[in-house]
C-alpha angles and dihedrals in degrees: 000000000000113000112226117239114215121215119230092258090053092049088051089057090048088051088059091051091047092050089055090053089053090050090056091056091047092057091044091058088074093052106038099095141110114300099028120116124229089238091058090054090050092051092050093054091045091053092049094050091049090050091051095045095246129136123228112234102201102052107096092006111152129213129233096292137049090241093058111106116243115252108261102206141069090221133036108234115192116181127202107310093018110108101194147330094043114172118242098232136142097297114130122228116233136195111284097028125124120209129193111210117194120193127188124177144165117226122182090341099312131098135231127187133181143147133210127186111216128202114228111218114308112355130193119267090246090058093046090050091052092051091050092049093048092050089052091049089055092047092051092047091052091046089059093056093095125142111263091023116111124246092249091063085079094058092042092055093047099045095043092054094043091050091050090054096049097247131113135240119226105241107195099058124056143150126294143201114270137190129115086354128049092233121041133145133317117059107214114213120205093205134064115279129198089231115064090217127215123333112258115245133187110270097039112126125191143143125258110200117159116194108206125194126202089218133017123355089227120109146190127220113222124228092258086077094236117054114091117197134184113267092229098041093248122144122274131197136187137191123181141180135180106238134194122204110227135177087258095048135271121343119201107223095186095050115138 
């Protein structure tokens, strides 16, 4: 499919949306601590988006079929061995947890999308190591988003580093183009592909969002139809940014 090319004025609008996503994470830093419920975090983000005149993208989002239940939260909240799409319910965070919070919004017609995995209190060295590796996977993926590179350079950078660190990259979920809609072409794989993919050009905008597991890359979908967990119960972490390809290299639009 044709990959949309955004004009500079459109990227400027996406930069505004991305900045608002970053603001949400900034206000969550005060709240993500032992004793808080996932629902309370969800409510805080929802209030902030309403105050700023932005629309949450995940709440009410439906899956690929009419039978799939709509997503109930403003944020995705994935705790410990949950890979993605965790539901922000009444569970209480405790010391030693890690939680991946994914936020998508539409602001003045344009979308922003990012994820941060937070450490709750004092976490185990294994968990800290996983967070550091996942951050580096994201950095290396973004670094590969250079004009004249191919899309698959992103997955190569991420998978090569993850393999060298003895962790695994979730294969079935990747990044995606983004603009006026949350999901646009292209699909952005976080693993090496046989096809190099399209050449990257200035004006392309997409998310890079590696999900890194401490154990196997395999996963299980829970009965709620959304929450994805690691098949072996090992920890999982995710970091994500919305990125624009420019003539001078990648620009992070959701940067704090």
